[in-house]
N, C-alpha and C positions, 0 to 999 in steps of 0.2 A: 504494500500500500504506500503510494507516494504521500508526501506531506508538502504543505505550502505555508508561508508565514501569514499570520494575522497579528500585526504589531510584533511583539517579542515572542509570540506563541507559534508553535508548529502544529497545524491542524491536518488530520488525514483528509485527503481530497474527497472522500465520501464520509459524511457525518451521519449521526443517528439523531433524528428528531424524537424527543421523548414525550410528546404530547399524548400518546396513547396510554402511558403508564398511569394506573389508577383510574382510568376511564374505560377504555375498550378492553384492557387486559389487567389481570390481577397481579399480585406481587410475584407469585411463582412464575408466571409467564414472562413478567418483566425481567426476572433474573436470567431466564433462558435466553432472552433477546440480548441482554447486556453481555452475557458470556460469549454468545456467538459473535457479537460485534468485536469484542476484544480478540477473540481467536482469529477473526478475519482481518485484523489490523485497523479496524475502525476505532479511533481513539477520541474523536471529537463528538462530545455529547451535548445536545442542546435541549435545555428544559426551561421552565419558568415557574414562578410562584403560583400561578393560577392553574397549571396543568394538573388535572385530577384534584383540584382544590388543595394543592400542596402534597398530594400523595406521590406524584412523580418524583419530587425532590426527596421525600422520605424513603421511597423504594430505592433510589440511587444511593442514598446515605447508608441504608442498611446493607446494600450490596458492597459498598466500599468498606464498611466496618468488618464484614465477614472475611475480607482479605485485604488488609491495609496497604499492601504493596501495589494494589491497583491504582491508588490515588496518584502516584507519580507517573503512571502510564497513560492517564486520560487528561484531556483538556475539557473542563466543565464550563459551559456557558449557561447562565441563568438570567432571567429577565424579571423586571419589576415595573410597576406603573401602568398595568393594563386597566382601562376603565371598568369598574364594576360597581354595583349598587351602593350608593352612599359613600364611595371612596373618591373624594375630590382632592385637588391639589396633589396629584400623584407624583409630580416632580419636585415637590417641596423638600428641602433638605432634611426635615424631620422624618418624612416618609422614606427617603432614600436610606437614611441611617437605620431606621427600623426594619426596612425590607431586607437589607443585607444581613443583619443579625438573625432574622427569622429564617432566611434561606440557609445560612451557614449552619444553624441548629438542625434544620431538616436534613441537610446534606452531610452532617457530621464531619465537617471539614473546617479548617481554620482559614481557608481562602477560597475565592472563586477565581477562575482564570480569566473569564470574560463576563462582564456585568453590563447588561443592556437595558436602556430605557425602552420599554415595550411599545409605547405609543407616545407621540408628542403630547405635552401638557400645555394647552393654550393659556392656562391661568397662572402659570409660574414661569418667570423668565428663565430661559435655558441656561443663562449664566449662573443662576442660583443652583440649578441641578448639577451643572458641571463642577461648581465649587465643592458641593457635598461629595461628588464622586471622586474628586481629587483628594479629599480627606481620606477616603477609603483606600485609595492607592497608596498614599503615604503611610497609612496604618498597616499596610500589608494584608488587608482583607480582600483586596481585588488587585489583579495584575494588569488587566487592560479594560477599557470601557468602550461602549458602543451604543448604537441606537437601532430602532426598528420602525419601519413604516414612516420614515421621513421623506419629504419631497426635496427637490433641489434647493428651494428657498430656505427650508428648515436647516439643511446641511450647511448652507452658507452662513446663516445666522449663528449656528452653533460654533462654526469655525472662528467667526469674528469675536465670539464671546469668551474664547479661551484666554485666560490670563497668561502673562509671560512665564514660560517655564512649566506651566501646569499641564496635566494630562489632557489629551484631546480624544475625541471619538476615533478609534482605529478601524471600526467595522460598522457596516450597515446591513441589516436584514430586511429585504423586501421580497414580495412575491415576484417570481420571474421563471419562465419556462419557454419551451418551444412555441407554445400557443398563448402565452401571456407576455407580451413584449413591451408593455408600457414603460419600463425603466429606461429603455433605449433613447427615449426622446430627450430627457434632461437629467434624470437621476444618475445613470451610469456615467455620462460625461462629467458630472459633478464629483462623483466618487473618484474617478480616475484623476481629475484635476487636483483633488485634495490628498491624493496618495492613500486613500482608504481601501480596505478590502470590502467586497460585496459578496454576501452569503445569501444565495437565493433560497427561499422556502417554497413549498408546494412545487418542487421541480417536476413532479409527475402529474401536476394539475389534478390533484385529488384522486389519482389513479387512472385518469383517462389515458395517460402516456405509459402505462404499465404493460400494455399489450393485452389486457384482459377484455377490452372493449373493442370489438371489430364489427365492421358493417356487415349485416346479414347473418351475424352469429347471435345466439341467445345471450341475454345479459347474465352476468355471473350473479348468483344469489348471495346475499349477505355482504356484498361489496359496498364501499362507501358511497358511491354515486347512486346505485340502484335504489329506487324508492325514496330518494332524498329530495324534497322540494328545493333545497338550496343548490344541489349539484346536478340533478337530473337534466336541467337545460343544456348541460354540456354534451348530451347525447343527440344533438340535432345533426342534420345532414352536413352542415358546414364544418362542424368539428370532426365528425367521423370521416369525411372525405379527406381532410388533412391527415388524420391519424393513419388512414390506409396508405396514403402517399409516403408518409414518413416511415411506416413499417416496411413498405416495399423497398425503400432506399436502404434501410438497415439490413434487411434480409438479403439484398443483392451483394452485401459485403460479409455475409455469414454471421451477422449479428442480429440482435432483437431490438425492438423499439425502446425498451427500458435502457439499453446500452446507449442508444443515440441520445436519449433525453439527458443523461448524465454527461456524456462525452461532449455534446454541443455546448453545454454550459461551461465545462472545464476548459474549453478551447479559448475562453476569454481570460486574459492574464490577470485581470482584477478580481477574479473569482477563485478563492483559495480552496473552498470546500462547498459541497452540495449536500444539504441536509434533507433526509427523507425519513419518514416514520416507518416503523415495522411492528407487526404484532406477533411474528413467529421467527424462529431462528432461520428458517428457509428464506424468508424475505430479506433478512439482513445479509445473509450470505450472497443472495442474488444481487443485491445492491452493490456489495463489495466487488463483485466480478465486473460490474459496469465500468470501474475505474481503469480497466485494462486497455480500453480503446481510446487512442489519442487521434482525433481527427486532424487531417492535414488541411491547409488553407483552401484547397480546391473542394474538399468535401464540405467544409463550412459554407462555402459559396453555394454549393449545390443544395444544401439543406435550406439555406436562406431563400433560395429561389422557390422552393416548394411552399414556404410559408409567406412569401411576398404578398403584401396587401391584405393579409388576414388579420382581423382584429376581433378577438373573442369577446 
């Protein structure tokens, strides 16, 4: 498994999204997925305080405690500040300090490798949030800081707000995939201009790019999209036509669609790691295999031609 830098950190190019832990899967299944990830060379773990209402962090913490040597082998990202009922001023310094202490307790660790503001807080100046995050870095509770779901204007504002010599955001997480290309307009250019890393989430577009959904084939039962009012609109002809074309391209090279979804993202230098969730060891091992395909520039152009003009 290759690694790439995020600030001072080294992240495996395939990461594990831990949003299923404590929600779609229980603790025993979580341990199996985490074991398979480590065995496959996946060391970049991405969680958040809201995943499973805190259970994701707790499950990871107990997994780490069971074999303490694992802590030095993994890079743990967690996030704070997602809007939820009655929780306002999420970027306020008091909230930042409380959030890290609660996450560290659940993770049973003395530090988090990468700590991300989950959503911008319009009610708190980003300079205040950055000031509190800088305190955490200086205290050794956090190694690097970042943000999620920021637009280009928000990134510029955050960069301008950093005090001299203080830590700055080294990473942005936004949705990005073969069929979700919005970051290309302004966010990715801003990330590259600022020297940040861009870590895409939903790289398989909620499973649409996993290869399980093919035109003219029965829908898989129990999958994330099937029967979901939020995701089932992805199964229209426009999406499925592109899926077929992309799958055909991958198959012509002896690969599968899931390999292409990862490889296309990793062809961009500003992307150090692609995070995808998993509910079984088989899924995580399959994701790890996708890192083996490195697209050449001609293949990237061919893929871009397939998706040209498509806006999901």
